[in-house]
PASE-146363 format. One line per field, with one value per residue (C-alpha): x, y, z. Coordinates in nm, 4 decimals. Layout:
// PASE-146363
u	c(X/...)
v	c(Y/...)
w	c(Z/...)
This chain:
// PASE-146363
u	c(1.3783/1.5776/1.3199/1.3268/1.6980/1.6314/1.3614/1.5328/1.8560/1.5929/1.4643/1.8209/1.8841/1.5903/1.6659/2.0056/1.8741/1.6142/1.8511/2.1394/1.9670/1.5932/1.5955/1.8048/1.5369/1.3061/1.1333/0.8972/0.8728/0.6222/0.7616/0.9834/0.9763/0.9851/1.0495/1.1477/0.7847/0.8063/0.9361/0.6027/0.4541/0.7114/0.7349/0.5732/0.2699/0.3289/0.6380/0.5783/0.3825/0.5604/0.8772/0.7410/0.5880/0.9310/1.1019/0.8794/0.9055/1.2837/1.3024/1.0821/1.2961/1.6144/1.4829/1.3676/1.7098/1.8958/1.6245/1.5717/1.2066/1.1051/0.9112/0.6892/0.8394/0.8163/0.4574/0.3448/0.5369/0.4271/0.0521/0.0704/0.2243/-0.0438/-0.3121/-0.1550/-0.3309/-0.6662/-0.5900/-0.4766/-0.7746/-0.9954/-0.8208/-0.7213/-0.9772/-0.7180/-0.8130/-0.5318/-0.5475/-0.4177/-0.1141/0.1499/0.0883/0.0298/0.3017/0.2277/0.4075/0.1674/-0.1267/-0.2940/-0.1423/-0.4801/-0.5093/-0.1441/-0.2126/-0.5085/-0.3128/-0.0089/-0.1775/-0.4096/-0.0939/0.1064/-0.1626/-0.2334/0.1614/0.2391/-0.0845/0.0154/0.3733/0.2583/0.0083/0.2233/0.4844/0.2810/0.0493/-0.2119/-0.5151/-0.3479/-0.1785/-0.3900/-0.3727/-0.0010/-0.0631/-0.3030/-0.0636/0.2361/0.0693/-0.0831/0.2365/0.4769/0.2568/0.2536/0.6126/0.6792/0.4494/0.6223/0.9680/0.8031/0.6478/0.9405/1.1963/0.9616/0.9523/1.3245/1.4406/1.1901/1.1704/0.8655/0.7973)
v	c(2.5734/2.3158/2.2785/2.6631/2.6621/2.3622/2.5105/2.8568/2.6610/2.5050/2.8605/2.9762/2.7097/2.7395/3.1192/3.0591/2.7715/2.9937/3.2933/3.0938/2.8167/2.8241/3.2275/3.1027/2.8478/2.9927/2.7333/2.8155/3.1755/3.1036/2.8468/2.9748/2.7860/2.9400/2.6606/2.8881/2.8969/2.5298/2.7126/2.8336/2.4902/2.2854/2.5507/2.4247/2.5659/2.5437/2.8060/3.1715/3.3098/3.6555/3.4698/3.2597/3.5857/3.7903/3.4981/3.4400/3.8261/3.8092/3.4993/3.7077/3.9933/3.8117/3.6646/4.0383/4.1681/3.9475/3.9381/4.3106/4.2646/4.5580/4.3795/4.1414/3.8149/3.9667/4.0407/3.7472/3.5154/3.7247/3.6677/3.3212/3.2936/3.4852/3.2843/2.9643/2.9192/2.9615/2.7177/2.4645/2.5125/2.4867/2.1808/1.9801/2.0530/2.1409/2.3909/2.5509/2.2509/2.0113/2.2797/2.1022/1.7883/1.8984/1.8039/1.8185/1.5092/1.3079/1.4128/1.2105/1.2883/1.4454/1.7039/1.8110/1.8329/2.0633/2.2743/2.3226/2.3689/2.6490/2.8212/2.7880/2.9292/3.2320/3.3089/3.2732/3.4881/3.7867/3.7616/3.7554/4.0101/4.2623/4.1929/4.2802/4.5275/4.5800/4.4102/4.4199/4.1076/3.9271/3.5930/3.6093/3.6445/3.3288/3.1330/3.2092/3.1363/2.8038/2.6708/2.8184/2.6561/2.3304/2.3089/2.4265/2.1872/1.8944/2.0081/2.0319/1.6682/1.4956/1.6728/1.5805/1.2243/1.2200/1.4103/1.3736/1.0428/0.8603/0.8168)
w	c(3.0038/2.8223/2.5700/2.4838/2.4279/2.1738/1.9830/1.9893/1.8361/1.5534/1.5173/1.4494/1.2233/1.0089/0.9690/0.8372/0.6245/0.4786/0.4317/0.2648/0.0923/0.0318/-0.0742/-0.3650/-0.4794/-0.7307/-0.9544/-1.2466/-1.1248/-0.8567/-0.6291/-0.3328/-0.0297/0.3182/0.5453/0.8357/0.9518/1.0826/1.3995/1.4535/1.3982/1.6382/1.9311/2.2534/2.3310/2.7280/2.7007/2.7663/2.4929/2.4924/2.4137/2.1687/1.9577/2.0156/1.8565/1.5793/1.5017/1.5332/1.3010/1.0389/1.0907/1.0602/0.7062/0.6180/0.6881/0.4536/0.1909/0.1900/0.1923/0.4509/0.7025/0.5377/0.6664/1.0075/1.0064/0.8235/1.0873/1.3798/1.2421/1.2313/1.5506/1.6865/1.5532/1.6359/1.9554/1.8167/1.5479/1.8405/1.9914/1.6865/1.5322/1.8198/2.0690/2.3456/2.6264/2.8599/3.0840/2.8137/2.7010/2.9287/2.7548/2.4159/2.1334/1.7720/1.7193/1.9271/1.7336/1.4353/1.0771/0.9621/1.2186/1.1946/0.8147/0.8455/1.1085/0.9029/0.5746/0.7277/0.8971/0.5610/0.3334/0.5652/0.5895/0.2282/0.1320/0.3545/0.2642/-0.1383/-0.0985/0.0926/-0.1625/-0.4393/-0.2534/-0.5212/-0.6755/-1.0190/-1.0066/-0.7681/-0.9566/-0.9268/-0.5599/-0.5591/-0.7819/-0.5600/-0.2335/-0.3977/-0.5339/-0.2576/0.0244/-0.1599/-0.1910/0.1759/0.3183/0.0825/0.2270/0.5914/0.5912/0.4278/0.6639/0.9502/0.8267/0.8030/1.1087/1.3874/1.5690/1.6629/2.0155)
């Protein structure tokens, strides 16, 4: 239970950073980092799934409330939180027996990279597509997805290198 409180605190911290810092960054009209999705990457798999989905939804809803975006952050964050378990099975070859011992920090960098890139691109595509909600500016959606994903991943890996200690 102590780990759940720790990761809940991390989620709240990421939400506040997103709302008050990262939402104010817009580079070249295409690049906007959404680092709050790191909560979905880092939350332990062995904890209660309903609690995790609820926290992911509330995290996205919190960002929506302060961004005045009408629920698109909540939907996209909940979507990647829901498919995260499938991607863990796919990329890391884990079964339910392995979940109590699974930690993202203990996995090889290549698998972590593939996992986070997939979730980030899915999140950003859903987010920007729902924000645009039209096929008229589809290239803009793809450019926003590509550039924002690269910037978000760059911040995630730099932050992970700086703040997460190796065991």
